[in-house]
C-alpha positions as CSV (number, residue, x, y, z in Angstrom):
1,X,71.6,108.2,94.0
2,X,74.1,110.9,93.2
3,X,76.7,109.1,95.4
4,X,76.1,105.8,93.5
5,X,76.4,107.6,90.1
6,X,79.6,109.2,91.2
7,X,81.1,105.9,92.3
8,X,80.2,104.3,89.0
9,X,81.8,107.1,87.1
10,X,85.0,106.9,89.1
11,X,85.1,103.1,88.7
12,X,84.6,103.4,85.0
13,X,87.3,106.0,84.6
14,X,89.8,104.0,86.7
15,X,89.1,100.6,85.0
16,X,91.2,99.3,82.1
17,X,89.7,100.2,78.7
18,X,87.2,97.6,77.7
19,X,87.5,97.2,74.0
20,X,90.3,99.1,72.4
21,X,93.9,100.1,73.0
22,X,94.0,103.8,72.1
23,X,97.1,104.9,73.9
24,X,100.7,103.7,74.2
25,X,100.1,101.9,77.5
26,X,96.4,101.2,77.0
27,X,95.0,103.9,79.3
28,X,95.7,107.4,80.7
29,X,97.3,106.0,83.8
30,X,99.7,103.9,81.7
31,X,98.8,100.7,83.6
32,X,99.8,98.3,80.8
33,X,96.8,96.1,81.8
34,X,94.4,94.7,79.3
35,X,90.6,94.4,79.9
36,X,90.5,90.6,79.4
37,X,92.8,87.5,79.3
38,X,94.1,86.2,76.0
39,X,93.5,82.7,74.7
40,X,95.9,80.1,76.1
41,X,96.6,78.6,72.7
42,X,97.4,81.7,70.7
43,X,98.7,81.3,67.1
44,X,99.8,83.8,64.5
45,X,96.8,85.1,62.7
46,X,98.6,87.5,60.3
47,X,101.7,89.5,59.8
48,X,102.2,92.7,57.9
49,X,105.7,93.3,56.4
50,X,107.4,96.6,55.6
51,X,110.4,95.7,53.4
52,X,113.6,96.9,55.0
53,X,111.5,98.6,57.6
54,X,111.8,98.9,61.4
55,X,109.3,99.7,64.2
56,X,110.0,100.9,67.7
57,X,106.5,102.0,68.7
58,X,103.4,100.1,70.0
59,X,100.3,99.8,67.8
60,X,97.1,101.4,69.0
61,X,93.8,99.7,68.1
62,X,90.3,101.3,67.8
63,X,87.2,100.1,66.1
64,X,89.0,97.1,64.5
65,X,91.8,99.2,63.0
66,X,95.4,99.1,64.1
67,X,97.6,102.2,63.7
68,X,101.4,102.1,63.8
69,X,104.3,104.3,62.6
70,X,107.8,103.2,61.5
71,X,111.3,104.6,61.7
72,X,111.2,105.5,58.0
73,X,108.4,108.0,58.3
74,X,105.3,106.0,57.3
75,X,102.1,105.7,59.3
76,X,99.9,102.7,58.7
77,X,96.2,101.9,59.3
78,X,95.7,98.1,59.2
79,X,92.5,96.0,59.4
80,X,92.6,94.1,62.7
81,X,90.8,91.1,61.1
82,X,93.4,90.3,58.5
83,X,96.2,92.9,58.5
84,X,95.3,94.4,55.2
85,X,96.5,97.9,54.6
86,X,93.7,100.5,54.8
87,X,95.9,103.5,54.2
88,X,99.5,104.6,54.5
89,X,100.8,108.1,55.0
90,X,104.5,109.0,54.4
91,X,106.3,112.0,55.7
92,X,110.0,113.1,55.5
93,X,111.2,111.7,58.8
94,X,110.6,108.8,61.2
95,X,108.7,108.0,64.3
96,X,110.1,106.5,67.6
97,X,106.9,106.9,69.6
98,X,103.5,105.3,69.4
99,X,100.3,106.8,68.0
100,X,97.4,107.9,70.2
101,X,93.7,107.9,69.1
102,X,90.8,110.0,70.1
103,X,87.5,111.1,68.4
104,X,88.4,109.9,64.9
105,X,91.9,111.4,65.0
106,X,95.4,109.9,65.3
107,X,98.2,111.9,66.9
108,X,101.9,111.2,66.9
109,X,105.2,113.1,67.0
110,X,108.3,112.6,64.7
111,X,112.1,112.8,64.9
112,X,112.0,116.4,63.7
113,X,109.8,117.4,66.7
114,X,106.6,117.8,64.7
115,X,103.3,116.6,66.2
116,X,100.8,115.4,63.6
117,X,97.1,115.1,63.9
118,X,95.6,112.9,61.1
119,X,92.2,111.8,60.1
120,X,91.8,108.2,61.2
121,X,89.7,107.3,58.2
122,X,91.9,108.7,55.5
123,X,95.4,109.5,56.9
124,X,95.0,113.1,55.8
125,X,97.0,115.6,57.9
126,X,94.5,117.9,59.8
127,X,97.1,120.0,61.6
128,X,100.6,119.9,62.9
129,X,102.5,121.6,65.7
130,X,106.3,122.1,65.8
131,X,108.2,121.6,69.0
132,X,111.9,122.4,69.5
133,X,113.4,119.0,69.2
134,X,112.8,115.2,68.6
135,X,109.7,113.6,70.0
136,X,110.2,110.1,71.5
137,X,107.1,109.7,73.5
138,X,103.4,109.6,72.9
139,X,100.3,111.8,73.4
140,X,98.0,111.6,76.3
141,X,94.7,113.4,76.8
142,X,93.3,115.7,79.4
143,X,89.8,117.0,79.0
144,X,89.6,118.6,75.5
145,X,93.4,118.9,75.4
146,X,96.5,116.8,74.7
147,X,99.9,116.6,76.3
148,X,103.2,115.7,74.5
149,X,106.8,115.9,75.7
150,X,109.8,116.7,73.6
151,X,113.6,116.5,73.8
152,X,113.6,120.3,74.0
153,X,112.8,119.7,77.7
154,X,109.2,120.9,77.4
155,X,105.8,119.4,78.1
156,X,103.3,121.0,75.7
157,X,99.5,121.2,76.4
158,X,97.6,121.8,73.1
159,X,94.0,121.9,72.2
160,X,93.1,118.5,70.7
161,X,90.8,120.0,68.1
162,X,93.2,122.3,66.3
163,X,96.7,122.2,68.0
164,X,96.6,125.6,69.7
165,X,99.1,126.0,72.5
166,X,97.4,126.2,76.0
167,X,100.6,126.2,78.1
168,X,104.0,124.7,78.2
169,X,106.0,123.4,81.2
170,X,109.8,123.3,81.0
171,X,112.3,121.1,82.9
172,X,116.1,121.0,82.9
173,X,116.6,118.2,80.4
174,X,114.8,116.1,77.8
175,X,111.4,114.5,78.1
176,X,111.1,111.1,76.4
177,X,108.2,109.5,78.2
178,X,104.4,109.7,77.6
179,X,103.0,112.0,80.3
180,X,100.7,110.0,82.6
181,X,97.4,111.6,83.9
182,X,95.5,111.1,87.1
183,X,92.7,113.6,88.0
184,X,94.2,117.0,87.2
185,X,97.8,115.9,87.7
186,X,100.4,114.9,85.0
187,X,103.5,112.8,85.7
188,X,106.7,113.2,83.8
189,X,109.8,111.2,84.5
190,X,112.6,113.3,83.0
191,X,116.1,113.1,81.8
192,X,116.9,115.7,84.6
193,X,116.6,112.9,87.1
194,X,113.3,114.0,88.6
195,X,109.7,112.9,88.7
196,X,107.7,116.0,87.9
197,X,104.1,116.3,89.2
198,X,102.3,118.9,87.1
199,X,99.1,120.8,87.8
200,X,97.3,120.3,84.4
201,X,94.9,123.1,84.9
202,X,97.6,125.7,85.5
203,X,100.6,124.2,83.7
204,X,102.8,124.7,86.8
205,X,104.7,122.4,89.1
206,X,102.7,120.8,91.9
207,X,105.8,118.9,93.2
208,X,108.9,117.0,92.1
209,X,110.8,114.1,93.5
210,X,114.6,113.5,92.9
211,X,115.5,110.1,91.4
212,X,118.9,108.5,90.9
213,X,119.3,109.0,87.1
214,X,117.7,110.2,83.9
215,X,114.9,108.2,82.5
216,X,112.5,108.0,79.5
217,X,110.3,105.4,81.1
218,X,106.6,106.3,81.2
219,X,105.3,106.4,84.8
220,X,102.6,103.8,85.5
221,X,100.1,104.8,88.2
222,X,98.1,102.6,90.6
223,X,96.2,104.4,93.3
224,X,98.6,106.9,94.9
225,X,101.7,105.0,93.6
226,X,103.8,106.0,90.6
227,X,106.1,103.3,89.2
228,X,108.9,103.7,86.7
229,X,112.5,102.6,86.1
230,X,115.6,104.7,85.4
231,X,118.9,104.6,83.3
232,X,120.6,103.9,86.7
233,X,118.8,100.5,87.0
234,X,116.4,101.5,89.8
235,X,112.7,100.8,89.8
236,X,110.9,103.5,91.8
237,X,107.6,103.3,93.7
238,X,106.7,106.9,94.6
239,X,103.7,108.2,96.5
240,X,102.5,111.0,94.3
241,X,100.2,112.5,96.9
242,X,103.0,112.8,99.4
243,X,105.7,113.4,96.8
244,X,108.2,111.0,98.3
245,X,109.8,107.6,97.6
246,X,107.9,104.7,99.1
247,X,110.3,102.0,97.9
248,X,113.0,101.1,95.3
249,X,114.1,97.9,93.6
250,X,117.4,97.0,92.1
251,X,118.5,93.7,90.6
252,X,120.9,92.0,93.0
253,X,122.9,90.7,90.0
254,X,123.8,94.3,89.0
255,X,122.2,97.5,87.9
256,X,121.4,98.0,84.2
257,X,119.0,100.5,82.6
258,X,115.3,100.2,82.6
259,X,114.0,101.6,79.3
260,X,110.7,99.7,79.2
261,X,107.7,101.0,81.1
262,X,106.2,99.0,83.9
263,X,102.8,97.2,84.0
264,X,101.0,97.5,87.4
265,X,98.2,95.9,89.3
266,X,97.1,96.0,92.9
267,X,99.5,93.1,93.6
268,X,102.6,93.6,91.5
269,X,104.7,95.8,89.1
270,X,106.4,94.1,86.2
271,X,109.2,95.6,84.1
272,X,111.9,94.5,81.6
273,X,115.5,95.6,81.7
274,X,118.7,95.8,79.7
275,X,119.9,93.0,82.0
276,X,117.8,90.7,79.8
277,X,115.4,90.0,82.6
278,X,111.7,90.6,83.3
279,X,111.2,91.3,87.0
280,X,108.0,91.3,89.1
281,X,108.0,93.1,92.4
282,X,105.4,93.4,95.2
283,X,103.5,96.7,94.6
284,X,103.4,97.5,98.3
285,X,107.1,97.3,99.1
286,X,109.2,96.7,96.0
287,X,110.4,93.2,97.1
288,X,111.3,90.9,94.2
289,X,108.7,88.2,93.5
290,X,110.4,86.6,90.6
291,X,112.6,87.2,87.5
292,X,112.6,85.6,84.1
293,X,115.8,85.5,81.9
294,X,115.6,86.0,78.2
295,X,118.5,86.0,75.7
296,X,118.4,89.7,74.9
297,X,117.6,93.0,76.4
298,X,114.0,93.8,77.2
299,X,113.1,97.3,76.2
300,X,109.6,96.2,75.2
301,X,107.0,97.4,77.8
302,X,105.1,94.4,79.1
303,X,101.3,94.1,79.2
304,X,99.3,92.1,81.8
305,X,96.3,90.2,80.4
306,X,94.5,88.0,83.0
307,X,97.0,85.8,84.8
308,X,99.8,86.3,82.2
309,X,102.2,89.0,81.1
310,X,103.3,89.5,77.5
311,X,106.4,91.3,76.1
312,X,109.0,91.1,73.3
313,X,112.7,90.8,73.6
314,X,115.8,91.6,71.6
315,X,116.3,87.9,71.3
316,X,113.6,87.8,68.7
317,X,110.8,86.1,70.7
318,X,107.5,87.2,72.1
319,X,106.8,85.8,75.5
320,X,103.8,85.1,77.7
321,X,104.6,84.3,81.3
322,X,102.5,83.4,84.3
323,X,102.2,86.4,86.6
324,X,102.2,84.1,89.6
325,X,105.8,82.7,89.3
326,X,107.2,84.0,86.0
327,X,107.2,80.6,84.3
328,X,106.9,80.6,80.5
329,X,103.4,79.7,79.3
330,X,103.6,80.7,75.7
331,X,106.2,82.1,73.2
332,X,106.7,82.8,69.5
333,X,110.0,82.9,67.7
334,X,109.8,85.9,65.3
335,X,113.4,86.3,64.4
336,X,113.7,90.1,64.6
337,X,114.0,91.8,67.9
338,X,111.4,94.0,69.7
339,X,111.7,97.5,71.2
340,X,108.0,98.3,71.1
341,X,105.6,96.6,73.5
342,X,102.3,94.8,72.7
343,X,98.8,96.1,72.4
344,X,96.0,93.8,73.5
345,X,92.4,94.0,72.3
346,X,89.5,91.8,71.2
347,X,91.3,88.6,72.3
348,X,94.3,89.5,70.1
349,X,97.8,90.7,70.7
350,X,99.6,93.0,68.3
351,X,103.3,93.8,68.4
352,X,105.8,95.3,65.8
353,X,109.4,94.3,65.4
354,X,112.6,96.1,64.6
355,X,112.9,94.3,61.2
356,X,109.7,95.6,59.8
357,X,106.9,93.2,60.8
358,X,103.6,93.8,62.6
359,X,102.4,90.6,64.1
360,X,98.8,89.7,65.3
361,X,98.2,86.7,67.5
362,X,95.0,85.2,68.7
363,X,92.9,82.1,68.7
364,X,92.6,80.3,65.4
365,X,89.0,79.8,64.2
366,X,88.0,76.2,63.6
């Protein structure tokens, strides 16, 4: 019985989150995989406009509320059903990263390096913690603590309840990614051209792996494989238990930066690049399966839902492609470009644009 219970707990912890999208990439391992497919015939359900606004982050969605922050320093809570504003909180600076949600609180860091904890119901600030430089990434959670990286080259571990410092881990250059968490290990792909594997109980290095260039791409983990791209245009598959590179992928047409984060399954890894292409590679060996050309750079981190993958492009479109061959199955012409990736929950896709719109797509009711 104990073995069966343990297996169920492990399966639950490793599975994609079933209802909500509480973190930048959906789950602590940054898989970028939704719990369910999306409708084939999606339509625009609503859009929320911030006049002269701009978004670079991904929405998070919990209990039928979407949370998103913009470059002008406002944090929004929007009703998932109709996009109506529930509350808005403004501060003095802006936000590059995505919010994170846990236990009725919303966490996110700003351009001045301040991490905020807000009441999810009201938007009231509960506490804040000041790092040494700009925060570009998002919070992840470990036990009763949270992790956040900063451009001051430091990974901070704080108590989630009140923001007290537990430990900090310093590297040689900026941290721009969300730290990814598996068991008691944290993964940070840094601007010092290393993948750092951190012991989360001690706040010390467990190992590091040299890579070809700096990166701000959030590592995605599937099993014992960590997948992320770099500014040098290389996609890495690294065995984190052995702390060594298993495979690499580079576009044969020329290397340009990967700033998006990958989505990973047991079959493939999918990532967008500044070469204006979305690429799918075999998760076991890094061999290219297909590529899809857009008309603009793809910094938007893709999300896999069922047999399709969704992302935004700087060309002003949101795409849905078949994961089998990369053929286009759905698209929407928005106009403004996309840096932030989509969030998928409750048969809906949400994505925010760099011209100030939050879009929600889903199946139109009859």
